[in-house]
N, C-alpha and C positions, 0 to 999 in steps of 0.2 A: 465502367472501365477502371482497372487497377493500376496502381503504380508501375508494376512491373510490365504492363503491356505499353504504358506510355514510354519507360525506358527501354524496351525492346525497339520501338519505334526510333527513339533518338541514337541509340546506338547503330542502328540500320543507316540511319543518315549519316554518321560521323563516317563509320566505316567507308559509305560509298565517296565521301569527301577526302578519305583518306587522312583522318585527323585522328592520332591513335588516343585512345582512352583506358580509363580504369574504374570498375563500380566499384566505391566505396561507403562508407558511412553504415546506417543501417540495412540498404539492402545486402551490401557486403555480409554483416553481421548474420544476416538470415541465412545465407549459404551454410555456414559455420556452426551454428547453433539453431535459435528458435527463430521463427518467422514473427516480425513484430510489426503490427499495422503502421502505417505511416503514409502518411500524406505529401510525400516529396521524396526524390532521389538524388544522391548525389554522386557524380562524375568528377574524377580529374581527367583534364585533357591536356595534352601536349600541342597547341595551337599557337600559331603566329598571327601577330597583326595582317600578314599577307592573305591568308586565309578568312578573315572578318567576314567580306562582301561575300562570298560562297556560301559561307554558315549563316548570314543574315537570310540569304535567298532560299537557301534548304528549307529553312525553318519558318520564316514569315507566314509561309499561306497556314501553316496548322498551329502556331504558337505565337502569343505574345512575347515581345521581346524588346529589349532598349537599345540600340545601336551604340548609343553614347557610353553606357553603362558597361556593355561588353567591351568595347576600345578601351575605357579608363582599367577595367579588371587585368586586360591583357597589356595594359602600359604598366601598370604598378602594382598589380598583384590584387587579390582579395578576389572576391566570389561575383560571380552573374548568376541571373537563373532565365529559363524559359517557363512559361506558364502555358501549358495544354488549354485551347480553346474550349473544346468539347466537355473536358472533365476539370477543368479548371486545377489538377494536378501539376507540382513545380517540379521542375529540375533543376537542382542547382550545380554549377560548374565552379571546379576549381583548378584554375592555370596550374600546370606543373611546376613547383618549386625549384629552384636551383640548388637548395641543401642538400646534402649528403644522403638524409634518410628519406627523402622524397626522391631523389632518382633511385635507392634503391630498393625502395617497395615500387615503384613504377615498374623495374626492370624485374622482379618477382611476379609479377601479377599474373594468374591463370585464367586459360579456358575453360569456362562454367557453362550449362544451359541455363539460360538465364529464365524459362518458362517448358515445361513438359511436351509442348508443342514446337519447341524451337527447334530450327534447322541447323542454325550456326550458334557455336557458342560467343559469349561475351566475355572479356576480360574482367576478372574481378581478383580485388585485392586479398591477399593471401590471408589465412586464419590470425599467423601471429602480426603483420602487418596491421591488420583491422583492430587488432589487441592495442596494439601501440598508439593508431591514430585516434581510438575512443578514448584512450588513457590522457593523451594530450589536449582532447575536446573536454573531457571531464575536469582537467586541473584548469584549462582557461576559462570554465564556467562557473568556477569557484567552489567545484568539487560538491555540487547538489542534484547533479542530475542523475535520477533515479535508472532512468532508460539508458544513458551510458554503461554507468555501474552494472547495471542488469544484462547488458550485450557482452561487457567484458566477461565477467562472472560465467556467462550463459556459454560462452566459446570456450572458456579453460575447461569447463567441466566437458562439455561435448566433444571436444578435440584431444581431451585428456590422453596422454601416451603418445599422442602424433604429433604433438606440437616440439620447435626445435627452441627449448627454453633456454640454451646459451645463446642464439640469438636474440631470443626475447628479452633477456638480460640484460645483454650488451647493449643493445638499443636505448632500453628503457633507462638505464644510466645516463647514456648521451642525451637524452630529451628529457632529463631529469624528472622522471617518472618511474625511477626503481622502486621508492618506497610504496608506490601507487600498486604497482605490479604485484609486489611481496604482500600487500595486505589481500588483493584480491587473490592470490594465490594460497594463502591461508582459510579462505571461506570454501574452496575447492576439497573435498573428501580425497583422498590418495589411496 
């Protein structure tokens, strides 16, 4: 079983629970550039404390989860995860943050088919927002992650000509990653 299969199962349950979500991270960058093998999937969720028990009930049979960790994440921010028992693949959940960029990013998510055999689309972060989020992670991680950098440059190359550069530059300045965006753009042939 591959990560996209597990991600599709999780998304189906989120939709049944009416919990808004967005595929982000490496899975999102795979839609906009090159597929990168990964052992986990990232989802941003707009989920409240009042949905916790239904969430746990829906996922507990098929996934390992820690109710206290999920509750803490929803109260204080930070991430939590589910581990698919059959495959040991992990899905990381990031509660939707209140900051302007996170709200804007979530509102711009786009429906995409996750798998070729998918019958319903999944909501995925846009190419621009994936670049910005990855630049933030790259900076937060000490600017050493080759995978994050490769994802950013890959999206810039594959999506060249179709990206909203004004949007990218505006948010890069606000997120204090403008220097990284300019550096990445220099690596992309024009």
